[in-house]
C-alpha positions in Angstrom: 106.1 141.0 142.4 104.6 137.5 142.0 106.5 134.5 143.3 107.9 131.7 141.2 105.1 129.4 142.4 102.4 131.9 141.5 103.9 132.3 138.0 104.0 128.5 137.5 100.4 128.2 138.5 99.4 131.0 136.1 101.4 129.2 133.3 99.5 126.0 134.1 96.2 127.9 134.0 97.1 129.4 130.6 98.2 126.1 129.2 94.9 124.5 130.2 93.0 127.4 128.7 95.1 127.1 125.5 94.2 123.4 125.3 90.5 124.1 125.6 90.7 126.8 122.9 92.6 124.4 120.6 89.9 121.7 121.2 87.2 124.2 120.4 89.0 125.4 117.3 89.4 121.9 116.1 85.8 121.2 116.6 84.9 124.3 114.7 87.2 123.2 111.8 85.6 119.8 111.8 82.1 121.4 111.6 83.3 123.6 108.8 84.6 120.6 106.9 81.4 118.7 107.4 79.4 121.7 106.1 81.6 122.0 103.0 81.2 118.3 102.4 77.4 118.7 102.6 77.5 121.7 100.3 79.4 119.7 97.7 77.3 116.6 98.2 74.0 118.4 97.5 75.5 120.2 94.5 75.3 123.7 96.1 79.0 124.4 95.6 78.5 126.8 92.7 75.9 128.8 94.6 78.2 128.9 97.7 81.1 130.2 95.7 79.0 132.8 94.0 77.6 133.9 97.4 81.2 134.2 98.7 82.2 136.3 95.7 79.2 138.6 95.7 78.5 138.5 99.5 74.9 137.8 98.6 72.9 134.5 98.9 69.7 134.3 96.9 67.4 132.0 98.7 65.4 131.3 95.5 68.6 129.9 93.9 69.1 127.6 96.9 65.5 126.4 96.8 65.6 125.7 93.1 68.9 123.7 93.5 67.5 121.7 96.4 64.2 121.0 94.5 66.3 119.7 91.6 68.0 117.1 93.8 66.8 113.6 92.9 65.6 111.0 95.3 68.2 108.2 95.8 65.3 105.7 95.5 64.1 106.8 92.2 64.7 109.3 89.3 61.7 111.5 90.1 61.8 114.5 92.5 58.1 114.2 93.2 57.9 110.6 94.3 56.5 109.2 97.6 60.0 109.0 99.0 60.9 112.6 98.5 
C-alpha cells in the first residue's frame, strides 16, 4: 500500500503531466485556427468543405484555386510579383 507522501507525489506528477498536455492541446488548437484562417484567406474554404464531406481532396482543384489568386500588387496573376 502506497504511503500518503507517495500518493501526493504521484498526484503532483499527474498534475504536471496534465498541464503539459493542456499546453500541447492549446497549441494544436491555435495551429488549427491558423490553418482555418489561411484556408479562408486564400479562398479555399469551399474546396475544404467539399473534401471534408466527400473525404476526397482533388489536388487539381486546389492548384486551380491557387492559380486564380490575384497578386496583391496588381490585378494580373502572371505578373513579375507573382
